C-alpha positions as CSV (number, residue, x, y, z in Angstrom):
1,M,85.4,-40.7,-12.8
2,T,84.1,-44.0,-11.5
3,I,83.4,-44.3,-7.8
4,E,84.3,-47.8,-6.5
5,R,81.8,-49.4,-4.2
6,L,83.7,-50.7,-1.2
7,Q,82.8,-53.8,0.9
8,Q,84.5,-52.7,4.2
9,T,85.8,-49.6,6.1
10,P,88.9,-49.0,8.1
11,A,88.5,-49.3,11.8
12,G,88.2,-46.1,13.8
13,V,85.9,-44.0,11.6
14,V,83.4,-42.1,13.8
15,L,80.0,-42.4,12.2
16,G,78.1,-40.2,14.6
17,P,76.2,-40.3,17.8
18,L,74.3,-43.4,18.9
19,D,71.3,-41.1,19.6
20,A,71.0,-40.6,15.8
21,I,69.3,-44.0,15.7
22,S,66.1,-44.4,17.7
23,P,65.9,-47.6,19.8
24,G,64.6,-50.4,17.6
25,G,65.5,-48.3,14.5
26,A,68.2,-48.4,11.7
27,R,70.2,-45.8,9.9
28,N,72.2,-45.6,6.7
29,Y,75.8,-44.6,6.6
30,V,78.0,-43.7,3.6
31,V,81.7,-43.6,4.3
32,A,84.2,-42.2,1.8
33,V,87.5,-44.0,1.7
34,G,89.8,-42.3,-0.8
35,S,87.9,-42.3,-4.1
36,G,85.6,-45.2,-3.0
37,R,82.3,-45.3,-1.1
38,F,81.1,-47.8,1.4
39,H,77.3,-48.1,2.0
40,G,76.3,-49.7,5.3
41,F,73.6,-49.5,7.9
42,V,73.4,-49.9,11.6
43,V,70.5,-51.5,13.6
44,R,70.0,-50.4,17.2
45,M,68.5,-53.2,19.3
46,P,68.1,-53.6,23.1
47,A,71.2,-55.8,23.2
48,G,73.3,-53.3,21.3
49,I,74.0,-52.3,17.7
50,R,74.7,-54.4,14.6
51,G,76.2,-53.2,11.3
52,F,75.8,-54.7,7.9
53,V,77.0,-53.9,4.4
54,D,74.0,-52.4,2.5
55,R,73.8,-55.0,-0.2
56,C,71.2,-57.6,-0.8
57,P,72.9,-61.1,-1.2
58,H,70.3,-61.9,-3.9
59,L,70.3,-58.8,-6.1
60,G,73.4,-57.0,-5.0
61,A,71.4,-53.8,-4.7
62,L,71.1,-51.5,-1.8
63,L,68.3,-52.8,0.6
64,A,66.3,-49.7,1.4
65,L,64.0,-48.1,-1.2
66,E,63.6,-45.2,1.2
67,L,66.3,-43.6,3.3
68,D,66.8,-45.5,6.5
69,R,63.9,-47.9,5.8
70,Y,65.7,-51.1,6.7
71,L,63.2,-52.8,9.1
72,T,59.8,-54.3,8.7
73,N,56.9,-52.3,10.2
74,D,57.0,-54.3,13.4
75,G,60.8,-54.0,13.6
76,R,61.4,-57.7,13.8
77,F,63.4,-58.1,10.6
78,V,65.6,-56.3,8.2
79,I,63.8,-56.2,4.8
80,C,65.0,-55.9,1.2
81,G,62.7,-53.3,-0.3
82,W,63.2,-54.7,-3.8
83,H,61.9,-58.2,-3.3
84,G,60.8,-58.5,0.4
85,A,63.5,-60.9,1.7
86,L,63.7,-60.9,5.5
87,F,66.8,-61.1,7.5
88,E,67.4,-61.5,11.3
89,P,68.7,-58.2,12.6
90,D,71.1,-59.8,15.1
91,T,72.8,-62.2,12.6
92,G,71.8,-61.0,9.1
93,L,70.6,-64.5,8.2
94,C,68.0,-64.5,5.5
95,V,64.9,-66.4,6.8
96,A,62.5,-65.7,4.0
97,G,62.7,-64.8,0.3
98,P,64.8,-65.7,-2.7
99,C,68.1,-65.5,-0.7
100,D,66.8,-67.9,2.0
101,G,69.8,-69.3,3.9
102,S,72.3,-66.7,2.8
103,S,73.3,-63.7,5.0
104,L,74.0,-60.1,4.9
105,I,77.7,-59.2,5.2
106,P,78.5,-58.1,8.8
107,W,80.0,-54.6,9.2
108,P,81.9,-54.4,12.5
109,V,80.8,-51.3,14.5
110,H,80.7,-50.5,18.2
111,V,79.8,-47.7,20.6
112,A,82.5,-45.6,22.3
113,D,81.7,-42.6,24.3
114,G,78.3,-42.4,22.9
115,Q,79.6,-42.5,19.3
116,I,79.2,-45.2,16.7
117,V,82.6,-46.2,15.5
118,T,83.7,-48.7,12.8
119,G,85.7,-51.8,13.7
120,R,85.7,-54.0,16.7
121,R,85.8,-52.5,20.2
122,A,89.5,-51.8,20.9
123,D,91.4,-53.4,23.8
124,P,91.2,-50.8,26.6
125,R,95.0,-51.1,27.0
126,S,95.6,-50.1,23.4
127,Q,96.1,-46.6,22.0
128,P,93.0,-44.5,21.3
129,I,91.6,-44.5,17.8
130,H,92.0,-41.4,15.7
131,R,90.1,-40.5,12.5
132,Q,92.3,-40.6,9.5
133,E,92.2,-37.7,7.0
134,N,91.2,-39.8,4.0
135,H,88.2,-41.4,5.7
136,Q,85.0,-39.5,6.1
137,C,81.4,-40.4,7.1
138,L,79.2,-38.6,4.5
139,R,76.0,-39.5,6.2
């Protein structure tokens, strides 16, 4: 059986608590959607969180060589562990390396009630978001 590598997730999937990411840190998430898998990561910055598809725009490979190792030692940039490309953590823009000028693919995430949730923040007048049975955060 082949597992499809997905490039997006449905809105409303609860990934886990914000506290699972230390301030200035990043964390990997794998979301199962049917028989497919989505690989993404979330960066926690003072101004909030940013999510990106875990895929180098140059190689197409996952960025981290070690689990959750998405940032440079000083925390200023997202780094591709394969070839050292550097990306701005707030925009995903590549500022150094072979993919200079291209960007990571944004993954919409937000915090609701202390939990990281996929999708844009819902209009407060809308109905609450519920987890659907065929969507599951594996990590």
